[in-house]
C-alpha positions as a Python dict, from the first residue, in 0.01 Angstrom:
ca = {
    (1, 'X'): (0, 0, 0),
    (2, 'X'): (-82, 242, 280),
    (3, 'X'): (-239, 6, 535),
    (4, 'X'): (-202, -328, 697),
    (5, 'X'): (-387, -572, 476),
    (6, 'X'): (-704, -735, 597),
    (7, 'X'): (-601, -1089, 677),
    (8, 'X'): (-705, -1368, 445),
    (9, 'X'): (-835, -1544, 756),
    (10, 'X'): (-1081, -1255, 804),
    (11, 'X'): (-1194, -1293, 445),
    (12, 'X'): (-1243, -1665, 499),
    (13, 'X'): (-1459, -1596, 805),
    (14, 'X'): (-1673, -1343, 618),
    (15, 'X'): (-1711, -1578, 323),
    (16, 'X'): (-1816, -1868, 544),
    (17, 'X'): (-2073, -1650, 719),
    (18, 'X'): (-2228, -1578, 381),
    (19, 'X'): (-2254, -1946, 297),
    (20, 'X'): (-1964, -1948, 53),
    (21, 'X'): (-1715, -2231, 14),
    (22, 'X'): (-1442, -2020, -146),
    (23, 'X'): (-1352, -1681, -292),
    (24, 'X'): (-1191, -1610, -630),
    (25, 'X'): (-1010, -1276, -662),
    (26, 'X'): (-900, -1111, -984),
    (27, 'X'): (-601, -879, -1015),
    (28, 'X'): (-717, -541, -891),
    (29, 'X'): (-809, -344, -579),
    (30, 'X'): (-956, -630, -375),
    (31, 'X'): (-652, -849, -435),
    (32, 'X'): (-420, -561, -349),
    (33, 'X'): (-619, -481, -35),
    (34, 'X'): (-614, -839, 91),
    (35, 'X'): (-264, -949, -15),
    (36, 'X'): (-64, -643, -121),
    (37, 'X'): (-3, -812, -457),
    (38, 'X'): (-53, -625, -783),
    (39, 'X'): (-57, -784, -1127),
    (40, 'X'): (-100, -657, -1480),
    (41, 'X'): (-428, -790, -1614),
    (42, 'X'): (-401, -899, -1976),
    (43, 'X'): (-463, -1212, -2182),
    (44, 'X'): (-299, -1438, -1923),
    (45, 'X'): (-563, -1526, -1657),
    (46, 'X'): (-468, -1486, -1291),
    (47, 'X'): (-683, -1587, -993),
    (48, 'X'): (-636, -1610, -619),
    (49, 'X'): (-845, -1904, -498),
    (50, 'X'): (-931, -1891, -129),
    (51, 'X'): (-1129, -2182, 17),
    (52, 'X'): (-1285, -2105, 355),
    (53, 'X'): (-1120, -2413, 512),
    (54, 'X'): (-782, -2438, 336),
    (55, 'X'): (-477, -2223, 255),
    (56, 'X'): (-499, -1997, -52),
    (57, 'X'): (-352, -2077, -390),
    (58, 'X'): (-289, -1875, -704),
    (59, 'X'): (-312, -1974, -1067),
    (60, 'X'): (-85, -1746, -1264),
    (61, 'X'): (181, -1728, -1535),
    (62, 'X'): (516, -1883, -1448),
    (63, 'X'): (684, -1545, -1489),
    (64, 'X'): (477, -1417, -1194),
    (65, 'X'): (493, -1729, -977),
    (66, 'X'): (766, -1604, -743),
    (67, 'X'): (542, -1319, -627),
    (68, 'X'): (281, -1568, -512),
    (69, 'X'): (532, -1798, -345),
    (70, 'X'): (702, -1513, -162),
    (71, 'X'): (360, -1419, -24),
    (72, 'X'): (325, -1772, 109),
    (73, 'X'): (72, -1894, -146),
    (74, 'X'): (81, -2221, -334),
    (75, 'X'): (137, -2139, -701),
    (76, 'X'): (-17, -2330, -989),
    (77, 'X'): (197, -2181, -1264),
    (78, 'X'): (174, -2215, -1640),
    (79, 'X'): (388, -2108, -1934),
    (80, 'X'): (275, -1949, -2256),
    (81, 'X'): (369, -2269, -2439),
    (82, 'X'): (167, -2492, -2205),
    (83, 'X'): (-134, -2268, -2170),
    (84, 'X'): (-339, -2227, -1854),
    (85, 'X'): (-583, -2519, -1880),
    (86, 'X'): (-386, -2779, -1684),
    (87, 'X'): (-291, -2533, -1408),
    (88, 'X'): (-654, -2439, -1348),
    (89, 'X'): (-765, -2801, -1365),
    (90, 'X'): (-510, -2900, -1102),
    (91, 'X'): (-590, -2607, -875),
    (92, 'X'): (-963, -2667, -882),
    (93, 'X'): (-912, -3038, -813),
    (94, 'X'): (-664, -2990, -527),
    (95, 'X'): (-885, -2723, -365),
    (96, 'X'): (-1198, -2935, -419),
    (97, 'X'): (-1397, -2659, -586),
    (98, 'X'): (-1636, -2886, -774),
    (99, 'X'): (-1997, -2808, -667),
    (100, 'X'): (-1868, -2525, -447),
    (101, 'X'): (-2033, -2185, -395),
    (102, 'X'): (-1756, -1950, -507),
    (103, 'X'): (-1775, -1579, -429),
    (104, 'X'): (-1655, -1371, -723),
    (105, 'X'): (-1616, -1003, -808),
    (106, 'X'): (-1916, -937, -1030),
    (107, 'X'): (-1783, -594, -1123),
    (108, 'X'): (-1437, -721, -1218),
    (109, 'X'): (-1439, -1088, -1320),
    (110, 'X'): (-1419, -1140, -1694),
    (111, 'X'): (-1608, -1398, -1897),
    (112, 'X'): (-1271, -1572, -1949),
    (113, 'X'): (-1212, -1648, -1581),
    (114, 'X'): (-1578, -1726, -1513),
    (115, 'X'): (-1583, -1989, -1787),
    (116, 'X'): (-1255, -2135, -1666),
    (117, 'X'): (-1402, -2188, -1319),
    (118, 'X'): (-1723, -2332, -1458),
    (119, 'X'): (-1523, -2576, -1671),
    (120, 'X'): (-1268, -2695, -1419),
    (121, 'X'): (-1487, -2676, -1108),
    (122, 'X'): (-1790, -2860, -1247),
    (123, 'X'): (-2114, -2781, -1071),
    (124, 'X'): (-1969, -2472, -902),
    (125, 'X'): (-2201, -2177, -844),
    (126, 'X'): (-2047, -1834, -897),
    (127, 'X'): (-2198, -1592, -644),
    (128, 'X'): (-2144, -1213, -652),
    (129, 'X'): (-1943, -1120, -343),
    (130, 'X'): (-1894, -747, -402),
    (131, 'X'): (-2073, -657, -78),
    (132, 'X'): (-1831, -875, 117),
    (133, 'X'): (-1531, -698, -28),
    (134, 'X'): (-1694, -357, 24),
    (135, 'X'): (-1738, -442, 392),
    (136, 'X'): (-1361, -483, 425),
    (137, 'X'): (-1273, -164, 241),
    (138, 'X'): (-1532, 105, 322),
    (139, 'X'): (-1392, 209, 659),
    (140, 'X'): (-1046, 352, 605),
    (141, 'X'): (-761, 311, 852),
    (142, 'X'): (-549, 606, 963),
    (143, 'X'): (-280, 502, 715),
    (144, 'X'): (-528, 483, 428),
    (145, 'X'): (-670, 822, 519),
    (146, 'X'): (-320, 968, 528),
    (147, 'X'): (-261, 840, 174),
    (148, 'X'): (-586, 999, 56),
    (149, 'X'): (-481, 1328, 216),
    (150, 'X'): (-154, 1311, 22),
    (151, 'X'): (-345, 1239, -299),
    (152, 'X'): (-562, 1546, -234),
    (153, 'X'): (-256, 1764, -170),
    (154, 'X'): (-86, 1651, -491),
    (155, 'X'): (-400, 1709, -697),
    (156, 'X'): (-459, 2053, -551),
    (157, 'X'): (-99, 2163, -601),
    (158, 'X'): (-108, 2048, -964),
    (159, 'X'): (-430, 2245, -1025),
    (160, 'X'): (-287, 2563, -876),
    (161, 'X'): (17, 2537, -1101),
    (162, 'X'): (-199, 2454, -1404),
    (163, 'X'): (-459, 2731, -1398),
    (164, 'X'): (-209, 3011, -1485),
    (165, 'X'): (-112, 2819, -1801),
    (166, 'X'): (-459, 2846, -1955),
    (167, 'X'): (-533, 3095, -2232),
    (168, 'X'): (-795, 3180, -2488),
    (169, 'X'): (-751, 2957, -2794),
    (170, 'X'): (-607, 2661, -2604),
    (171, 'X'): (-804, 2344, -2669),
    (172, 'X'): (-964, 2131, -2402),
    (173, 'X'): (-740, 1842, -2500),
    (174, 'X'): (-422, 2052, -2476),
    (175, 'X'): (-528, 2187, -2138),
    (176, 'X'): (-603, 1836, -2011),
    (177, 'X'): (-261, 1718, -2128),
    (178, 'X'): (-95, 1994, -1928),
    (179, 'X'): (-295, 1901, -1619),
    (180, 'X'): (-185, 1539, -1657),
    (181, 'X'): (176, 1655, -1682),
    (182, 'X'): (144, 1865, -1367),
    (183, 'X'): (-6, 1571, -1178),
    (184, 'X'): (260, 1321, -1283),
    (185, 'X'): (552, 1557, -1227),
    (186, 'X'): (404, 1681, -900),
    (187, 'X'): (397, 1353, -712),
    (188, 'X'): (110, 1146, -852),
    (189, 'X'): (209, 786, -923),
    (190, 'X'): (-88, 761, -1159),
    (191, 'X'): (-409, 937, -1257),
    (192, 'X'): (-720, 859, -1055),
    (193, 'X'): (-901, 883, -1393),
    (194, 'X'): (-859, 1074, -1717),
    (195, 'X'): (-925, 1440, -1629),
    (196, 'X'): (-1237, 1614, -1752),
    (197, 'X'): (-1161, 1962, -1889),
    (198, 'X'): (-1469, 2073, -2081),
    (199, 'X'): (-1580, 2426, -2160),
    (200, 'X'): (-1896, 2602, -2267),
    (201, 'X'): (-2171, 2371, -2397),
    (202, 'X'): (-1946, 2067, -2351),
    (203, 'X'): (-1966, 2122, -1977),
    (204, 'X'): (-2334, 2025, -1989),
    (205, 'X'): (-2229, 1661, -2012),
    (206, 'X'): (-2113, 1535, -1669),
    (207, 'X'): (-1865, 1284, -1815),
    (208, 'X'): (-1760, 1478, -2123),
    (209, 'X'): (-1425, 1396, -2283),
    (210, 'X'): (-1182, 1680, -2359),
    (211, 'X'): (-1182, 1754, -2732),
    (212, 'X'): (-1060, 2005, -2988),
    (213, 'X'): (-1289, 2289, -2884),
    (214, 'X'): (-1081, 2599, -2810),
    (215, 'X'): (-1147, 2814, -2505),
    (216, 'X'): (-1350, 3129, -2575),
    (217, 'X'): (-1395, 3451, -2380),
    (218, 'X'): (-1658, 3408, -2104),
    (219, 'X'): (-1627, 3027, -2111),
    (220, 'X'): (-1703, 2835, -1793),
    (221, 'X'): (-1485, 2523, -1770),
    (222, 'X'): (-1568, 2212, -1567),
    (223, 'X'): (-1241, 2063, -1437),
    (224, 'X'): (-1265, 1719, -1271),
    (225, 'X'): (-934, 1552, -1183),
    (226, 'X'): (-758, 1338, -925),
    (227, 'X'): (-426, 1182, -829),
    (228, 'X'): (-317, 840, -706),
    (229, 'X'): (-64, 847, -421),
    (230, 'X'): (44, 531, -238),
    (231, 'X'): (-235, 348, -419),
    (232, 'X'): (-516, 579, -298),
    (233, 'X'): (-708, 840, -496),
    (234, 'X'): (-840, 1193, -475),
    (235, 'X'): (-1129, 1326, -684),
    (236, 'X'): (-1200, 1699, -713),
    (237, 'X'): (-1405, 1928, -936),
    (238, 'X'): (-1375, 2305, -964),
    (239, 'X'): (-1488, 2567, -1213),
    (240, 'X'): (-1259, 2795, -1414),
    (241, 'X'): (-1392, 3105, -1593),
    (242, 'X'): (-1250, 3311, -1878),
    (243, 'X'): (-1384, 3650, -1776),
    (244, 'X'): (-1596, 3793, -1497),
    (245, 'X'): (-1844, 3543, -1352),
    (246, 'X'): (-2187, 3675, -1446),
    (247, 'X'): (-2529, 3584, -1576),
    (248, 'X'): (-2713, 3255, -1537),
    (249, 'X'): (-2393, 3051, -1500),
    (250, 'X'): (-2287, 3264, -1203),
    (251, 'X'): (-2631, 3215, -1051),
    (252, 'X'): (-2607, 2840, -1104),
    (253, 'X'): (-2263, 2834, -946),
    (254, 'X'): (-2402, 3000, -636),
    (255, 'X'): (-2678, 2739, -613),
    (256, 'X'): (-2439, 2448, -660),
    (257, 'X'): (-2207, 2599, -401),
    (258, 'X'): (-2490, 2603, -147),
    (259, 'X'): (-2589, 2249, -238),
    (260, 'X'): (-2230, 2134, -189),
    (261, 'X'): (-2220, 2299, 154),
    (262, 'X'): (-2555, 2147, 251),
    (263, 'X'): (-2436, 1799, 156),
    (264, 'X'): (-2113, 1831, 349),
    (265, 'X'): (-2292, 1975, 653),
    (266, 'X'): (-2541, 1690, 652),
    (267, 'X'): (-2267, 1424, 661),
    (268, 'X'): (-2253, 1260, 1004),
    (269, 'X'): (-2205, 912, 1146),
    (270, 'X'): (-2517, 700, 1198),
    (271, 'X'): (-2724, 862, 923),
    (272, 'X'): (-2814, 691, 594),
    (273, 'X'): (-2601, 776, 292),
    (274, 'X'): (-2912, 892, 109),
    (275, 'X'): (-2959, 1173, 365),
    (276, 'X'): (-2651, 1349, 228),
    (277, 'X'): (-2790, 1323, -123),
    (278, 'X'): (-3127, 1456, -6),
    (279, 'X'): (-2969, 1758, 163),
    (280, 'X'): (-2772, 1863, -143),
    (281, 'X'): (-3055, 1788, -384),
    (282, 'X'): (-3308, 1989, -183),
    (283, 'X'): (-3115, 2311, -244),
    (284, 'X'): (-3112, 2260, -620),
    (285, 'X'): (-3476, 2152, -633),
    (286, 'X'): (-3585, 2458, -436),
    (287, 'X'): (-3431, 2680, -705),
    (288, 'X'): (-3616, 2500, -985),
    (289, 'X'): (-3316, 2314, -1128),
    (290, 'X'): (-3398, 1970, -988),
    (291, 'X'): (-3428, 1801, -1329),
    (292, 'X'): (-3087, 1945, -1423),
    (293, 'X'): (-2910, 1760, -1140),
    (294, 'X'): (-2880, 1433, -1327),
    (295, 'X'): (-2649, 1218, -1113),
    (296, 'X'): (-2601, 1103, -754),
    (297, 'X'): (-2447, 1342, -504),
    (298, 'X'): (-2139, 1132, -447),
    (299, 'X'): (-1952, 805, -431),
    (300, 'X'): (-1699, 640, -205),
    (301, 'X'): (-1330, 652, -289),
    (302, 'X'): (-1012, 481, -178),
    (303, 'X'): (-822, 230, -389),
    (304, 'X'): (-1075, 314, -661),
    (305, 'X'): (-1223, 644, -770),
    (306, 'X'): (-1571, 493, -748),
    (307, 'X'): (-1649, 248, -468),
    (308, 'X'): (-1903, 217, -184),
    (309, 'X'): (-2062, 394, -10),
    (310, 'X'): (-2272, 556, -283),
    (311, 'X'): (-2438, 884, -185),
    (312, 'X'): (-2767, 839, -364),
    (313, 'X'): (-3140, 818, -295),
    (314, 'X'): (-3233, 465, -197),
    (315, 'X'): (-2906, 384, -22),
    (316, 'X'): (-3002, 342, 343),
    (317, 'X'): (-2655, 219, 439),
    (318, 'X'): (-2545, 389, 760),
    (319, 'X'): (-2243, 615, 741),
    (320, 'X'): (-1966, 534, 989),
    (321, 'X'): (-1637, 694, 1096),
    (322, 'X'): (-1363, 631, 841),
    (323, 'X'): (-1588, 625, 536),
    (324, 'X'): (-1459, 855, 261),
    (325, 'X'): (-1676, 984, -22),
    (326, 'X'): (-1732, 1275, -256),
    (327, 'X'): (-1998, 1545, -238),
    (328, 'X'): (-2042, 1673, -594),
    (329, 'X'): (-2376, 1830, -682),
    (330, 'X'): (-2410, 1979, -1028),
    (331, 'X'): (-2647, 2158, -1264),
    (332, 'X'): (-2625, 2100, -1639),
    (333, 'X'): (-2796, 2307, -1909),
    (334, 'X'): (-2794, 2148, -2252),
    (335, 'X'): (-2635, 2376, -2511),
    (336, 'X'): (-2518, 2622, -2244),
    (337, 'X'): (-2284, 2456, -1995),
    (338, 'X'): (-2257, 2295, -1657),
    (339, 'X'): (-2138, 2361, -1303),
    (340, 'X'): (-2015, 2098, -1058),
    (341, 'X'): (-1830, 2148, -729),
    (342, 'X'): (-1678, 1834, -581),
    (343, 'X'): (-1511, 1780, -246),
    (344, 'X'): (-1373, 1473, -68),
    (345, 'X'): (-1518, 1408, 278),
    (346, 'X'): (-1442, 1163, 560),
    (347, 'X'): (-1688, 1074, 835),
    (348, 'X'): (-1546, 1135, 1184),
    (349, 'X'): (-1668, 1031, 1529),
    (350, 'X'): (-1868, 1354, 1564),
    (351, 'X'): (-1938, 1470, 1210),
    (352, 'X'): (-1739, 1498, 891),
    (353, 'X'): (-1414, 1655, 775),
    (354, 'X'): (-1368, 1801, 430),
    (355, 'X'): (-1031, 1683, 301),
    (356, 'X'): (-1018, 1914, 0),
    (357, 'X'): (-900, 2269, 67),
    (358, 'X'): (-919, 2455, -266),
    (359, 'X'): (-1149, 2758, -273),
    (360, 'X'): (-1488, 2683, -423),
    (361, 'X'): (-1537, 3020, -593),
    (362, 'X'): (-1475, 3015, -968),
    (363, 'X'): (-1105, 3031, -1057),
    (364, 'X'): (-1040, 3315, -1301),
    (365, 'X'): (-821, 3218, -1595),
    (366, 'X'): (-525, 3455, -1643),
    (367, 'X'): (-547, 3762, -1860),
    (368, 'X'): (-924, 3772, -1876),
    (369, 'X'): (-1014, 4054, -1639),
}
């Protein structure tokens, strides 16, 4: 991981301030951020149990137990033959979790683990603690920001290498596969998410999935992709055109481009996140396309492609130096196509820096002019 982990003692202090008796962390970004430990989440339940007044313990398969012990945690291990019931029962008893208020990850905890806690910590109340974890992760350190910069550089280099490979008749799915290959051979350790490569009318759906539609002359293609480097993500959207940009789609691109610039220019410390959304949205509304901008202006990013802060109306959370998020206004016309331009931004002491460097004009696919 790219940063020094937040200490478990800091998590204990935050949890106690919120009236919690313990935290329960699933395998995933919050566990990685607080311990540096990554696990494969499958049918074998794994939990880090962190009382506010006692050392942490982990319940996990015996084959993973050494990882917990090497990190200095007490391990309640179980084998496939034994099953996990006794290990969880012992852990909950030793840590005195009965009747406790346990902070859990509402966006990540499965029914399986929730029912285990409710069974073996009788009377326990499971309390969503996502805001607590967001507080520890929203402001990026210099090392985290450096990892995001590397993820941006890898994603941009892959895109530049990929665009010349496109041709009329290639399918969205084939093009997406080539972009994945460029990312993984170009330095990405993983994909930030499955790339969106959707052309023509398919581009009218913000989260369209690449399919078997072949590229046609004059197609506008929405390309949304990102890389993971050192555990941290990038998230970028650009437009590619087969032909000369013209007509309504070119007009829409110009509007979205101005909205993107307005959002990025509005980003400053000490303003509410919703102010960035309002600035970008105002440009699109003024041109009569307000109802066609159907999603928020942006979202935070770091260990996950979507995390706080969310750049959306109603979010009065104050932006602060070190917060990283996307600015990605879009206009979508059903049956015609869509345009989205997405950049990654970090709040600085005096304003904001745009981390993405690719030109925002439409990229012209080869052999089409």
